[in-house]
N, CA, C and O atoms as CSV, one atom per row, in Angstrom:
chain,resi,resn,atom,element,x,y,z
A,1,MET,N,N,-5.816,-6.987,-54.721
A,1,MET,CA,C,-7.038,-6.365,-54.007
A,1,MET,C,C,-8.321,-7.348,-52.819
A,1,MET,O,O,-9.508,-7.104,-52.603
A,2,ASN,N,N,-7.446,-8.435,-52.286
A,2,ASN,CA,C,-8.268,-9.674,-52.183
A,2,ASN,C,C,-7.900,-9.593,-51.035
A,2,ASN,O,O,-6.875,-10.252,-50.864
A,3,ASN,N,N,-8.466,-8.785,-49.605
A,3,ASN,CA,C,-8.963,-9.086,-48.629
A,3,ASN,C,C,-7.677,-9.475,-47.966
A,3,ASN,O,O,-7.971,-10.207,-47.021
A,4,ILE,N,N,-6.746,-9.355,-48.022
A,4,ILE,CA,C,-4.932,-9.697,-47.655
A,4,ILE,C,C,-5.271,-9.001,-46.019
A,4,ILE,O,O,-5.102,-9.644,-44.983
A,5,THR,N,N,-5.722,-7.721,-46.063
A,5,THR,CA,C,-5.624,-7.465,-43.805
A,5,THR,C,C,-6.285,-8.081,-43.446
A,5,THR,O,O,-5.897,-8.906,-42.618
A,6,GLY,N,N,-8.251,-8.049,-44.013
A,6,GLY,CA,C,-9.113,-9.535,-43.160
A,6,GLY,C,C,-8.236,-10.327,-43.100
A,6,GLY,O,O,-7.778,-10.268,-41.958
A,7,LYS,N,N,-7.395,-11.515,-44.051
A,7,LYS,CA,C,-7.079,-12.187,-44.061
A,7,LYS,C,C,-5.923,-12.406,-43.265
A,7,LYS,O,O,-5.485,-13.442,-42.764
A,8,VAL,N,N,-5.604,-11.500,-43.247
A,8,VAL,CA,C,-4.545,-11.831,-41.870
A,8,VAL,C,C,-5.125,-11.662,-40.653
A,8,VAL,O,O,-5.267,-12.387,-39.669
A,9,VAL,N,N,-5.445,-10.488,-40.945
A,9,VAL,CA,C,-6.073,-10.445,-39.278
A,9,VAL,C,C,-6.966,-11.559,-38.609
A,9,VAL,O,O,-6.891,-11.744,-37.394
A,10,GLU,N,N,-7.846,-12.330,-39.439
A,10,GLU,CA,C,-8.558,-13.818,-39.749
A,10,GLU,C,C,-7.142,-15.220,-38.675
A,10,GLU,O,O,-6.961,-15.967,-37.713
A,11,ARG,N,N,-6.832,-14.877,-39.384
A,11,ARG,CA,C,-5.506,-15.298,-39.416
A,11,ARG,C,C,-4.262,-15.771,-37.954
A,11,ARG,O,O,-3.544,-16.694,-37.569
A,12,MET,N,N,-4.701,-14.350,-37.589
A,12,MET,CA,C,-4.088,-14.079,-36.643
A,12,MET,C,C,-4.618,-14.618,-35.318
A,12,MET,O,O,-4.177,-15.388,-34.464
A,13,GLU,N,N,-6.070,-13.700,-35.532
A,13,GLU,CA,C,-7.286,-14.916,-34.624
A,13,GLU,C,C,-7.153,-16.561,-34.238
A,13,GLU,O,O,-7.446,-17.049,-33.147
A,14,ALA,N,N,-6.738,-17.142,-35.183
A,14,ALA,CA,C,-7.570,-17.886,-35.498
A,14,ALA,C,C,-6.217,-19.077,-34.357
A,14,ALA,O,O,-6.226,-20.150,-33.753
A,15,MET,N,N,-5.219,-17.887,-34.685
A,15,MET,CA,C,-3.594,-18.773,-33.837
A,15,MET,C,C,-4.162,-18.221,-32.539
A,15,MET,O,O,-3.756,-18.841,-31.556
A,16,GLY,N,N,-4.990,-17.223,-32.277
A,16,GLY,CA,C,-4.351,-16.687,-30.338
A,16,GLY,C,C,-4.442,-15.406,-30.062
A,16,GLY,O,O,-4.928,-15.165,-28.957
A,17,ALA,N,N,-3.927,-13.896,-31.142
A,17,ALA,CA,C,-3.834,-12.913,-31.739
A,17,ALA,C,C,-5.493,-12.696,-30.444
A,17,ALA,O,O,-6.575,-13.279,-30.382
A,18,ARG,N,N,-4.920,-11.686,-29.719
A,18,ARG,CA,C,-6.431,-10.941,-29.371
A,18,ARG,C,C,-6.225,-9.639,-29.175
A,18,ARG,O,O,-7.100,-8.989,-29.746
A,19,SER,N,N,-5.067,-8.653,-28.340
A,19,SER,CA,C,-5.048,-7.915,-28.753
A,19,SER,C,C,-4.109,-7.029,-29.522
A,19,SER,O,O,-3.033,-6.520,-29.207
A,20,ILE,N,N,-4.824,-6.994,-30.616
A,20,ILE,CA,C,-3.979,-6.601,-31.572
A,20,ILE,C,C,-3.751,-4.800,-32.056
A,20,ILE,O,O,-4.771,-4.139,-31.856
A,21,ILE,N,N,-2.686,-4.093,-32.580
A,21,ILE,CA,C,-3.062,-2.901,-33.589
A,21,ILE,C,C,-1.755,-2.596,-34.346
A,21,ILE,O,O,-0.532,-2.733,-34.322
A,22,ALA,N,N,-3.010,-1.995,-35.172
A,22,ALA,CA,C,-2.014,-1.456,-35.931
A,22,ALA,C,C,-1.182,0.112,-36.254
A,22,ALA,O,O,-1.524,1.274,-36.038
A,23,SER,N,N,-0.059,-0.445,-36.813
A,23,SER,CA,C,1.151,0.850,-36.658
A,23,SER,C,C,1.247,1.306,-38.712
A,23,SER,O,O,1.744,0.466,-39.463
A,24,LEU,N,N,0.748,2.568,-39.244
A,24,LEU,CA,C,0.998,2.780,-40.252
A,24,LEU,C,C,2.083,3.891,-40.346
A,24,LEU,O,O,1.752,4.920,-39.757
A,25,GLY,N,N,3.164,3.922,-40.881
A,25,GLY,CA,C,4.173,4.768,-40.711
A,25,GLY,C,C,3.990,5.936,-42.041
A,25,GLY,O,O,3.194,6.161,-42.952
A,26,PRO,N,N,5.033,6.390,-41.597
A,26,PRO,CA,C,5.097,7.924,-43.117
A,26,PRO,C,C,4.451,6.683,-44.839
A,26,PRO,O,O,4.820,5.626,-45.351
A,27,SER,N,N,3.464,7.628,-45.064
A,27,SER,CA,C,3.249,6.778,-46.341
A,27,SER,C,C,2.803,8.306,-47.537
A,27,SER,O,O,2.456,9.347,-46.979
A,28,ILE,N,N,2.848,8.279,-48.712
A,28,ILE,CA,C,2.017,9.392,-49.683
A,28,ILE,C,C,0.637,10.112,-49.437
A,28,ILE,O,O,-0.274,9.286,-49.492
A,29,CYS,N,N,0.294,11.106,-49.241
A,29,CYS,CA,C,-0.885,11.062,-48.452
A,29,CYS,C,C,-2.223,10.981,-49.549
A,29,CYS,O,O,-2.085,10.744,-50.749
A,30,GLY,N,N,-3.154,11.156,-49.068
A,30,GLY,CA,C,-4.778,11.046,-50.736
A,30,GLY,C,C,-4.580,12.707,-50.846
A,30,GLY,O,O,-5.319,13.114,-51.743
A,31,THR,N,N,-3.885,13.712,-50.276
A,31,THR,CA,C,-3.839,15.081,-51.556
A,31,THR,C,C,-2.676,14.198,-52.585
A,31,THR,O,O,-3.005,14.031,-53.759
A,32,CYS,N,N,-1.593,13.757,-52.201
A,32,CYS,CA,C,-0.765,14.084,-52.951
A,32,CYS,C,C,-0.752,12.417,-54.103
A,32,CYS,O,O,-0.192,12.248,-55.186
A,33,TYR,N,N,-1.575,11.488,-53.310
A,33,TYR,CA,C,-1.703,10.587,-54.027
A,33,TYR,C,C,-2.095,10.541,-55.486
A,33,TYR,O,O,-3.096,9.836,-55.355
A,34,GLU,N,N,-2.025,10.784,-56.769
A,34,GLU,CA,C,-2.509,11.207,-57.085
A,34,GLU,C,C,-2.988,9.921,-58.476
A,34,GLU,O,O,-2.234,8.993,-58.183
A,35,VAL,N,N,-3.832,9.430,-59.788
A,35,VAL,CA,C,-3.978,7.958,-59.986
A,35,VAL,C,C,-5.446,8.890,-61.117
A,35,VAL,O,O,-5.918,10.016,-60.961
A,36,GLY,N,N,-5.788,7.791,-62.212
A,36,GLY,CA,C,-5.981,7.753,-63.515
A,36,GLY,C,C,-7.262,7.088,-62.387
A,36,GLY,O,O,-7.144,6.563,-61.280
A,37,GLU,N,N,-8.498,7.389,-63.244
A,37,GLU,CA,C,-9.896,7.145,-62.869
A,37,GLU,C,C,-9.539,6.146,-62.831
A,37,GLU,O,O,-9.158,5.640,-61.775
A,38,ASP,N,N,-9.540,5.338,-64.304
A,38,ASP,CA,C,-9.632,3.370,-63.552
A,38,ASP,C,C,-9.020,3.114,-62.488
A,38,ASP,O,O,-9.615,2.550,-61.570
A,39,VAL,N,N,-7.682,3.479,-62.383
A,39,VAL,CA,C,-7.515,2.570,-60.998
A,39,VAL,C,C,-8.232,3.612,-58.879
A,39,VAL,O,O,-8.347,3.151,-57.744
A,40,PHE,N,N,-8.544,5.390,-59.635
A,40,PHE,CA,C,-9.121,5.419,-58.451
A,40,PHE,C,C,-10.732,4.589,-57.992
A,40,PHE,O,O,-10.964,4.014,-56.928
A,41,THR,N,N,-11.704,4.773,-59.216
A,41,THR,CA,C,-12.519,4.014,-59.625
A,41,THR,C,C,-12.700,2.398,-59.043
A,41,THR,O,O,-13.678,2.167,-58.332
A,42,GLU,N,N,-11.845,1.416,-59.327
A,42,GLU,CA,C,-11.411,-0.187,-58.661
A,42,GLU,C,C,-11.452,0.212,-56.684
A,42,GLU,O,O,-12.312,-0.001,-55.829
A,43,VAL,N,N,-9.873,0.948,-56.621
A,43,VAL,CA,C,-9.809,1.464,-55.210
A,43,VAL,C,C,-10.914,1.311,-54.670
A,43,VAL,O,O,-11.442,0.407,-54.022
A,44,VAL,N,N,-11.285,2.577,-55.108
A,44,VAL,CA,C,-12.909,3.289,-53.997
A,44,VAL,C,C,-13.822,2.105,-54.265
A,44,VAL,O,O,-13.003,1.204,-54.086
A,45,ASN,N,N,-15.070,1.429,-54.603
A,45,ASN,CA,C,-15.092,0.750,-54.523
A,45,ASN,C,C,-15.222,-0.779,-54.266
A,45,ASN,O,O,-16.155,-1.576,-54.356
A,46,GLN,N,N,-13.579,-0.889,-53.818
A,46,GLN,CA,C,-13.536,-2.258,-52.906
A,46,GLN,C,C,-13.234,-1.321,-51.557
A,46,GLN,O,O,-13.724,-1.854,-50.561
A,47,PHE,N,N,-12.506,0.029,-51.245
A,47,PHE,CA,C,-12.071,0.639,-50.204
A,47,PHE,C,C,-12.860,2.080,-50.448
A,47,PHE,O,O,-12.242,2.826,-51.207
A,48,PRO,N,N,-14.039,2.573,-49.969
A,48,PRO,CA,C,-14.663,3.711,-50.166
A,48,PRO,C,C,-13.504,5.332,-49.617
A,48,PRO,O,O,-13.102,6.309,-50.249
A,49,LEU,N,N,-13.305,4.786,-47.889
A,49,LEU,CA,C,-12.573,5.905,-47.377
A,49,LEU,C,C,-11.079,6.398,-48.000
A,49,LEU,O,O,-10.226,7.195,-47.611
A,50,ALA,N,N,-11.233,5.357,-49.370
A,50,ALA,CA,C,-10.348,5.628,-49.315
A,50,ALA,C,C,-9.727,7.534,-50.419
A,50,ALA,O,O,-8.879,8.425,-50.397
A,51,LYS,N,N,-11.382,6.890,-51.441
A,51,LYS,CA,C,-12.032,7.881,-52.048
A,51,LYS,C,C,-10.736,9.445,-51.343
A,51,LYS,O,O,-10.508,9.603,-50.144
A,52,SER,N,N,-10.295,10.092,-52.156
A,52,SER,CA,C,-9.710,11.153,-52.261
A,52,SER,C,C,-9.741,12.014,-53.333
A,52,SER,O,O,-10.561,11.839,-54.233
A,53,GLN,N,N,-8.530,13.406,-53.362
A,53,GLN,CA,C,-8.801,13.810,-55.030
A,53,GLN,C,C,-7.577,15.242,-54.267
A,53,GLN,O,O,-7.472,15.643,-53.108
A,54,THR,N,N,-6.776,15.695,-55.666
A,54,THR,CA,C,-5.635,16.648,-55.503
A,54,THR,C,C,-6.208,17.455,-54.739
A,54,THR,O,O,-7.406,17.454,-54.459
A,55,ARG,N,N,-5.312,18.259,-54.323
A,55,ARG,CA,C,-5.676,20.655,-54.442
A,55,ARG,C,C,-6.664,21.124,-55.194
A,55,ARG,O,O,-7.538,21.983,-55.082
A,56,ASP,N,N,-5.960,19.562,-56.798
A,56,ASP,CA,C,-7.099,20.668,-57.990
A,56,ASP,C,C,-7.542,19.315,-58.494
A,56,ASP,O,O,-7.182,18.700,-59.498
A,57,GLY,N,N,-8.233,19.068,-57.746
A,57,GLY,CA,C,-9.365,18.549,-56.920
A,57,GLY,C,C,-9.395,16.874,-59.223
A,57,GLY,O,O,-10.310,16.499,-59.957
A,58,LYS,N,N,-7.587,16.572,-59.203
A,58,LYS,CA,C,-7.981,15.507,-59.566
A,58,LYS,C,C,-8.041,14.188,-59.351
A,58,LYS,O,O,-7.374,13.919,-58.352
A,59,TYR,N,N,-8.691,12.942,-59.981
A,59,TYR,CA,C,-9.087,11.627,-58.571
A,59,TYR,C,C,-7.079,11.835,-58.297
A,59,TYR,O,O,-6.088,12.271,-58.883
A,60,ALA,N,N,-7.625,10.934,-56.542
A,60,ALA,CA,C,-6.492,11.243,-56.077
A,60,ALA,C,C,-6.966,9.738,-54.917
A,60,ALA,O,O,-8.125,9.526,-54.558
A,61,LEU,N,N,-5.749,8.866,-54.512
A,61,LEU,CA,C,-6.746,7.526,-53.185
A,61,LEU,C,C,-5.502,8.404,-51.322
A,61,LEU,O,O,-4.430,8.998,-51.206
A,62,ASP,N,N,-6.122,8.128,-50.782
A,62,ASP,CA,C,-5.335,8.215,-49.088
A,62,ASP,C,C,-5.581,6.542,-48.815
A,62,ASP,O,O,-6.697,6.156,-48.466
A,63,LEU,N,N,-4.477,5.603,-48.997
A,63,LEU,CA,C,-4.324,4.567,-48.713
A,63,LEU,C,C,-4.245,4.270,-47.662
A,63,LEU,O,O,-4.384,3.060,-47.486
A,64,PRO,N,N,-3.992,5.124,-46.401
A,64,PRO,CA,C,-4.146,5.065,-45.301
A,64,PRO,C,C,-5.543,5.008,-44.383
A,64,PRO,O,O,-5.751,4.582,-43.247
A,65,ALA,N,N,-6.634,5.790,-45.648
A,65,ALA,CA,C,-7.712,5.922,-44.802
A,65,ALA,C,C,-7.936,5.127,-45.240
A,65,ALA,O,O,-8.406,4.564,-44.251
A,66,GLY,N,N,-8.111,3.975,-46.501
A,66,GLY,CA,C,-8.667,3.105,-47.160
A,66,GLY,C,C,-8.175,2.098,-46.090
A,66,GLY,O,O,-9.128,1.720,-45.409
A,67,LEU,N,N,-6.956,1.522,-45.708
A,67,LEU,CA,C,-6.327,0.543,-44.691
A,67,LEU,C,C,-7.516,1.067,-43.357
A,67,LEU,O,O,-8.416,0.274,-43.081
A,68,VAL,N,N,-7.457,2.050,-42.801
A,68,VAL,CA,C,-7.989,2.334,-41.869
A,68,VAL,C,C,-9.102,1.297,-41.006
A,68,VAL,O,O,-9.214,0.726,-39.922
A,69,GLY,N,N,-9.819,1.494,-42.297
A,69,GLY,CA,C,-11.751,1.450,-42.660
A,69,GLY,C,C,-11.863,0.346,-43.105
A,69,GLY,O,O,-13.032,0.119,-43.417
A,70,VAL,N,N,-10.537,-1.267,-43.469
A,70,VAL,CA,C,-10.924,-2.105,-43.766
A,70,VAL,C,C,-10.656,-2.263,-41.534
A,70,VAL,O,O,-11.587,-2.626,-40.815
A,71,LEU,N,N,-9.048,-1.837,-40.897
A,71,LEU,CA,C,-8.859,-2.765,-39.669
A,71,LEU,C,C,-9.855,-2.492,-39.262
A,71,LEU,O,O,-10.264,-3.590,-38.884
A,72,SER,N,N,-10.987,-1.443,-38.928
A,72,SER,CA,C,-11.668,-0.766,-37.989
A,72,SER,C,C,-13.213,-1.567,-38.420
A,72,SER,O,O,-14.338,-1.172,-38.115
A,73,GLU,N,N,-12.875,-2.711,-39.162
A,73,GLU,CA,C,-14.124,-3.344,-39.708
A,73,GLU,C,C,-14.058,-4.757,-39.614
A,73,GLU,O,O,-14.878,-5.655,-39.800
A,74,CYS,N,N,-12.339,-4.699,-39.128
A,74,CYS,CA,C,-11.940,-6.098,-38.436
A,74,CYS,C,C,-11.758,-5.877,-36.646
A,74,CYS,O,O,-11.327,-6.739,-35.881
A,75,GLY,N,N,-12.168,-4.631,-36.304
A,75,GLY,CA,C,-12.128,-4.273,-34.752
A,75,GLY,C,C,-10.552,-4.368,-34.297
A,75,GLY,O,O,-10.124,-4.924,-33.285
A,76,ILE,N,N,-9.753,-3.639,-35.371
A,76,ILE,CA,C,-8.494,-3.283,-34.889
A,76,ILE,C,C,-8.446,-1.529,-34.802
A,76,ILE,O,O,-9.054,-0.623,-35.372
A,77,ALA,N,N,-7.228,-1.624,-33.619
A,77,ALA,CA,C,-6.864,-0.311,-33.541
A,77,ALA,C,C,-5.846,0.077,-34.555
A,77,ALA,O,O,-5.472,-0.669,-35.461
A,78,SER,N,N,-5.350,1.492,-34.313
A,78,SER,CA,C,-4.689,1.756,-35.675
A,78,SER,C,C,-3.627,3.046,-35.020
A,78,SER,O,O,-4.180,3.681,-34.122
A,79,GLU,N,N,-2.562,3.384,-35.268
A,79,GLU,CA,C,-2.386,4.508,-35.428
A,79,GLU,C,C,-1.415,5.208,-36.516
A,79,GLU,O,O,-0.254,4.830,-36.669
A,80,VAL,N,N,-1.786,5.881,-36.988
A,80,VAL,CA,C,-1.533,6.109,-38.114
A,80,VAL,C,C,-0.678,7.746,-37.662
A,80,VAL,O,O,-1.074,8.660,-36.939
A,81,SER,N,N,0.762,7.565,-38.540
A,81,SER,CA,C,1.734,8.787,-38.657
A,81,SER,C,C,1.175,9.690,-39.833
A,81,SER,O,O,0.632,9.130,-40.785
A,82,GLN,N,N,1.300,11.166,-39.794
A,82,GLN,CA,C,0.702,12.274,-40.256
A,82,GLN,C,C,1.493,12.320,-41.718
A,82,GLN,O,O,0.871,12.644,-42.730
A,83,GLN,N,N,2.923,11.970,-41.765
A,83,GLN,CA,C,3.258,12.520,-42.111
A,83,GLN,C,C,3.874,11.355,-43.800
A,83,GLN,O,O,4.125,10.159,-43.946
A,84,CYS,N,N,3.878,12.548,-44.713
A,84,CYS,CA,C,2.959,12.149,-45.619
A,84,CYS,C,C,4.809,12.397,-46.304
A,84,CYS,O,O,5.572,13.279,-45.909
A,85,THR,N,N,5.191,11.148,-47.574
A,85,THR,CA,C,6.187,10.866,-47.655
A,85,THR,C,C,6.434,11.844,-49.420
A,85,THR,O,O,7.468,11.646,-50.058
A,86,ALA,N,N,5.454,12.718,-49.897
A,86,ALA,CA,C,5.620,13.668,-51.464
A,86,ALA,C,C,5.587,14.926,-50.131
A,86,ALA,O,O,6.788,15.083,-49.914
A,87,GLU,N,N,4.897,15.774,-49.262
A,87,GLU,CA,C,5.303,16.200,-48.782
A,87,GLU,C,C,6.999,17.116,-47.977
A,87,GLU,O,O,7.609,18.182,-48.052
A,88,SER,N,N,7.067,15.694,-47.224
A,88,SER,CA,C,8.598,15.422,-46.277
A,88,SER,C,C,9.392,15.898,-46.871
A,88,SER,O,O,8.723,16.065,-47.891
A,89,SER,N,N,10.669,16.429,-47.195
A,89,SER,CA,C,11.495,15.658,-47.716
A,89,SER,C,C,13.205,15.448,-46.830
A,89,SER,O,O,14.412,15.678,-46.904
A,90,ASP,N,N,12.057,14.806,-45.976
A,90,ASP,CA,C,13.182,14.136,-45.009
A,90,ASP,C,C,12.432,12.646,-45.111
A,90,ASP,O,O,12.654,11.942,-44.126
A,91,LEU,N,N,11.865,12.246,-45.796
A,91,LEU,CA,C,11.523,10.836,-46.403
A,91,LEU,C,C,11.642,10.924,-48.262
A,91,LEU,O,O,11.701,12.011,-48.837
A,92,PHE,N,N,11.657,9.847,-48.859
A,92,PHE,CA,C,11.954,9.129,-49.579
A,92,PHE,C,C,10.654,9.293,-50.519
A,92,PHE,O,O,9.582,8.859,-50.098
A,93,SER,N,N,10.735,9.963,-51.890
A,93,SER,CA,C,9.706,9.876,-51.917
A,93,SER,C,C,10.259,9.908,-54.137
A,93,SER,O,O,11.193,10.678,-54.360
A,94,TYR,N,N,9.623,9.059,-55.577
A,94,TYR,CA,C,9.358,8.260,-56.263
A,94,TYR,C,C,8.389,9.876,-56.830
A,94,TYR,O,O,8.786,10.540,-57.788
A,95,ARG,N,N,7.360,10.178,-56.165
A,95,ARG,CA,C,6.148,10.643,-56.904
A,95,ARG,C,C,6.937,12.283,-56.595
A,95,ARG,O,O,7.706,12.778,-57.420
A,96,ARG,N,N,6.630,12.863,-55.471
A,96,ARG,CA,C,8.195,13.832,-55.707
A,96,ARG,C,C,9.250,14.391,-56.318
A,96,ARG,O,O,9.259,15.537,-56.767
A,97,ASP,N,N,10.054,13.701,-56.348
A,97,ASP,CA,C,11.688,13.355,-57.086
A,97,ASP,C,C,11.340,13.115,-57.865
A,97,ASP,O,O,11.128,13.964,-58.731
A,98,GLY,N,N,11.004,11.539,-58.091
A,98,GLY,CA,C,11.152,11.730,-59.655
A,98,GLY,C,C,12.522,10.750,-60.176
A,98,GLY,O,O,12.850,10.605,-61.353
A,99,VAL,N,N,13.074,10.257,-59.220
A,99,VAL,CA,C,14.169,10.167,-58.578
A,99,VAL,C,C,13.787,8.318,-58.005
A,99,VAL,O,O,13.304,8.142,-56.886
A,100,CYS,N,N,14.116,7.001,-59.030
A,100,CYS,CA,C,14.199,5.651,-58.138
A,100,CYS,C,C,15.056,5.755,-57.230
A,100,CYS,O,O,15.881,6.651,-57.410
A,101,GLY,N,N,15.206,4.822,-55.808
A,101,GLY,CA,C,15.394,5.108,-55.196
A,101,GLY,C,C,14.545,3.475,-54.604
A,101,GLY,O,O,13.718,2.726,-55.125
A,102,ARG,N,N,15.644,3.486,-52.629
A,102,ARG,CA,C,14.910,2.023,-51.979
A,102,ARG,C,C,14.704,2.095,-51.140
A,102,ARG,O,O,15.324,2.695,-50.262
A,103,GLN,N,N,13.178,1.166,-51.025
A,103,GLN,CA,C,12.329,1.311,-49.419
A,103,GLN,C,C,12.242,-0.095,-48.964
A,103,GLN,O,O,12.346,-1.046,-49.739
A,104,ALA,N,N,12.010,-0.227,-47.436
A,104,ALA,CA,C,12.054,-1.294,-47.277
A,104,ALA,C,C,10.464,-1.141,-46.274
A,104,ALA,O,O,10.369,-0.292,-45.387
A,105,GLY,N,N,9.362,-2.078,-46.606
A,105,GLY,CA,C,8.904,-2.192,-45.396
A,105,GLY,C,C,8.705,-3.579,-44.897
A,105,GLY,O,O,8.908,-4.671,-45.427
A,106,VAL,N,N,8.071,-3.090,-43.265
A,106,VAL,CA,C,8.257,-3.351,-42.502
A,106,VAL,C,C,6.929,-4.338,-41.572
A,106,VAL,O,O,6.005,-3.606,-41.218
A,107,ILE,N,N,6.767,-5.762,-41.188
A,107,ILE,CA,C,6.376,-5.997,-40.969
A,107,ILE,C,C,5.999,-7.161,-40.147
A,107,ILE,O,O,5.963,-8.231,-40.753
A,108,TRP,N,N,5.603,-7.176,-38.424
A,108,TRP,CA,C,6.369,-9.384,-37.993
A,108,TRP,C,C,5.136,-8.723,-37.121
A,108,TRP,O,O,4.712,-7.570,-37.049
A,109,ILE,N,N,4.830,-9.694,-36.624
A,109,ILE,CA,C,3.705,-10.902,-35.768
A,109,ILE,C,C,4.969,-11.150,-34.302
A,109,ILE,O,O,4.699,-11.916,-33.377
């Protein structure tokens, strides 16, 4: 949690980028991403918009919301998928299935 997003945006702008749009694909939603109090506190201290809770009131994080907040502070527009990997049976979710699978992330400039 060293502000990698802000640093990437700064670097892209230093290289001449003028129209940056971030697209966030499916991920676990804030209602489903339960975490312990220690992780919750550390993340929310740096990314307040990531604060969430599960349906039964336990600590949870909304990582896309936290990232959108950082992007917004950098002046970057974002598009966010509303698909939750834990709620959609079409998508892989270790949290939902408890079975290890493989995933890939794509970042390009």
